[in-house]
C-alpha angles and dihedrals in degrees: 000000000000109000095187103075097199095039097132094045090053090052094046092054089075117112097212138026095253091053090046091055093045091051092048093051093047091052093046090053090049090051090055091052091051092048091051089053095055107130095215092055092045092052095044093049094043102041122058131177116200111178104313095333117104114201121193115171107307093342122097125180131177108229090205087072093062128075096205140013121209129185123205135158152116140229146094090280097039096094093056090041090052091050092052094045091050090051088055100042102028115172092000084086110089097189141336144182127193129179111226132181116281113268096022106083094092089058091071133064116216130147105181099030113068116217117215119193119228139172128266141224089002113047116241142188092272091060092046091051091050093048091051092048091050091055089048090051090053096042095101102033115143137205089262093060131093121214120195114198122199111203128173143151113311092033093119094063095035095054107050120166110160118204133226114355095334113129126214089247090056091050089049089053095055093045092050093047093053094045092052096049094054102256115164118250089248090056092047090051094050089058092044091053092057096053094043136094094201109032129076094049095315094116087062088057090054092052095047128146091023122088110261126204112184119196111201137194106193124225095169125099108256093008099256105180096220090058102048104104086340092299103274093175103035135073112271117228093186125093142206087260090058091051094050091046091055093049092049093045090058091044095239099111097094093048095053122109112273093240092060094048091047093051094048091047090050088053091049089053092049094250095116121051117260122232112271113276134209110295094034108143091229088077097055093101098032122113119188116194126180112217100172137024145154090267091059090050092049091049090056090046090053092050090052092049090053090048088055091053097255127126106246116217113184108195104178147332089205099075112148137148137082109338097228092052092050087050089055091053093049090049089052089055089051090053090048090058089057091062111096096223094041122142086225099074121200135270089051141147114207110199130196138165140188135088127286127195137225123217100210114222100147134066098239132105128250149106137250095261094049092047091048095056093040088058091046092051091065092060101042094051109143098016116128127212092023127119130172121196128179126179143164110243089222089065093238120097112195112314093329135101092240128092092212138291144265130226139182137184093285098050097095091046093049090052093050090051087057091051093256120135108208092204092057092051091048092049090051094047086239101136093134095064090042093058095035090060091047090045090232099124114123106233120195103139118224107332096198092238141072128200097154125264131321121213119195130188116187120188120178 
């Protein structure tokens, strides 16, 4: 199954045969990374039921020892995860509720696990309703119960439960402010955890004293458990002081709604309870297991590159920073491969993963992956046999319908021939319209997963 819907068009946009081949290989490698990130496959390979014994990673539990099994969760991959878990456990599941991204519920078939649609990246009323219903579902769990939690990228926005007098609109405001000013997802999540009644380990409190097995698909650079979907089932090392520091560092503190500032200040003064920390007894029967991550996707990408007779060089799954600057670095690597005595010997596939950011100063439309490769296109102009692709594994880059974009050494020239100045588009943060007009957007549609972004440089 081809996951990139406009695969052939992206290949055909090449101006020469070497570029055509480079584009095709880059897209095939991206396809392999997306396939390796599929939630159904990750659950089915990581969760086995033999008789009554459920084995997940190094954890084994006998379902005969539990009176009831519940399934809860949230995230872009949680619908597919729920479908796979229900296929494995069937009628052993008593009840379940999972928050999924708006417009996707009909894509999954579950009978015992209810799917509730919610907004992303800005939390909405649907997510709030689902979060409240999840806490109600868990309100009477007992020590003899087993709760399976399905958590994946996007879970922070999809599982909103504001505390105190904070409204959903006010939480939306703080999230939007941080996203626009270029805060990292880890920084956004630290703030979210301190205005939430369910994140930062608080979901574990709701499941206590039941046994909790949390299956995770990581969308956070480096896979730190407290940061994945704001860590609803793990101890939270961050504090109110950290949250306030982030908001002040990005100069949004003074513009925040009064209720949020009041709550965070109360927490700083010890008048509002902190998120549960390591050693808290609520975590004694909690097991967190990562099934999917960016590293797993890059490993599959490397195997595909080798299959296609390229030397795979995986540099890092920790790539962060301003998208246009990362694009400049990748372009410099592309130029290095063109040097005859280079240490990066052709044919080569340089692979990276992570999640960059965009500090929006223009009025255009785009996403971090599109901006990254637009920046790179300026510096590989004229190179042959080189292609750079970058895409979000969730299939949605920024607020656009594209997963990302692909460029080669003729991209900048093609744009100029159409009367488009790439620098102007970059300055206006308008990468989406740039690549839309060149028909070089990578279109997958929502993939139902999220393990960060994958960046691929192919040089033949």
